[in-house]
C-alpha positions as CSV (number, residue, x, y, z in Angstrom):
1,M,-54.3,10.3,31.1
2,K,-52.9,6.9,31.9
3,S,-52.1,6.2,28.3
4,F,-50.3,9.6,28.0
5,V,-48.0,8.7,30.9
6,F,-47.4,5.3,29.5
7,A,-46.5,6.8,26.1
8,A,-44.2,9.4,27.6
9,V,-42.4,6.8,29.7
10,T,-42.1,4.5,26.6
11,V,-40.6,7.3,24.5
12,S,-38.2,8.3,27.1
13,V,-37.0,4.7,27.7
14,L,-36.5,4.2,23.9
15,A,-34.8,7.6,23.4
16,A,-32.3,7.2,26.3
17,P,-29.8,4.8,24.5
18,A,-29.7,7.0,21.4
19,I,-29.0,10.1,23.5
20,S,-26.3,8.4,25.5
21,L,-24.6,7.1,22.4
22,A,-24.7,10.5,20.8
23,Q,-22.8,12.0,23.7
24,Q,-19.8,9.7,23.5
25,S,-17.2,11.8,21.8
26,G,-14.1,10.7,23.7
27,S,-13.1,8.1,21.1
28,T,-10.0,8.9,19.1
29,V,-10.3,6.0,16.7
30,T,-11.5,6.9,13.3
31,R,-13.7,4.9,11.0
32,E,-10.8,4.6,8.6
33,Q,-8.6,3.2,11.3
34,V,-11.1,0.5,12.2
35,K,-11.6,-0.4,8.5
36,A,-7.8,-0.7,8.1
37,E,-7.5,-2.9,11.2
38,L,-10.3,-5.2,9.9
39,K,-8.6,-5.4,6.5
40,E,-5.3,-6.4,8.2
41,L,-7.1,-9.1,10.2
42,E,-8.8,-10.4,7.1
43,E,-5.4,-10.6,5.3
44,A,-4.1,-12.5,8.3
45,G,-6.7,-15.2,7.9
46,Y,-9.7,-13.9,9.9
47,N,-13.1,-14.2,8.3
48,P,-15.8,-12.1,10.1
49,I,-18.6,-13.6,8.0
50,R,-17.9,-17.3,8.9
51,R,-19.9,-18.7,11.7
52,D,-17.3,-20.4,13.8
53,P,-17.7,-21.9,17.3
54,N,-14.0,-21.2,17.8
55,Y,-14.4,-17.4,17.2
56,P,-12.3,-16.2,20.1
57,D,-9.4,-18.5,19.1
58,D,-9.7,-17.5,15.4
59,I,-9.6,-13.7,16.1
60,R,-6.8,-14.1,18.6
61,A,-4.7,-16.1,16.2
62,A,-5.2,-13.4,13.5
63,Q,-4.4,-10.6,16.0
64,A,-1.2,-12.5,16.9
65,R,-0.2,-12.8,13.2
66,V,-0.8,-9.1,12.7
67,A,1.1,-8.2,15.8
68,A,4.0,-10.4,14.7
69,R,4.0,-8.6,11.4
70,H,4.2,-5.2,13.1
71,G,6.8,-6.4,15.7
72,T,4.5,-5.9,18.7
73,T,2.6,-8.2,21.0
74,P,-1.2,-8.6,20.9
75,G,-2.7,-6.0,23.1
76,Q,-0.5,-3.2,22.2
77,T,-2.8,-1.9,19.5
78,G,-4.1,1.1,21.5
79,Y,-7.7,-0.1,21.5
80,G,-9.5,-1.2,24.6
81,P,-8.6,-1.1,28.3
82,A,-5.1,-1.5,29.7
83,A,-3.9,-5.1,29.6
84,G,-2.0,-4.9,32.8
85,G,-2.5,-3.0,36.0
86,S,-3.9,-3.4,39.4
87,S,-6.2,-1.8,41.8
88,Q,-6.6,-2.1,45.5
89,S,-9.5,-1.6,47.8
90,G,-10.1,-2.0,51.5
91,V,-8.3,-0.7,54.5
92,P,-5.1,1.3,53.8
93,S,-1.9,-0.4,55.0
94,N,0.0,1.3,57.8
């Protein structure tokens, strides 16, 4: 009986991430859009295969070149969280 409980818990723990990922349907970005963005970044000089200790600087530089090509600023791509904004917590002011 003890091994059955252990097996049931193990299966449920391993299945939970797969079930939670399958339920995320709020994304509006298609696979083709992601591929197109990656192709643009590669054309701007980004190499995703290269092992680079300066990875964040490399991708940011490529994103800036792509944004300049489109006449926008980096961060206006529509992907990810809002760049600006604020939130407040605590006691409301009077």
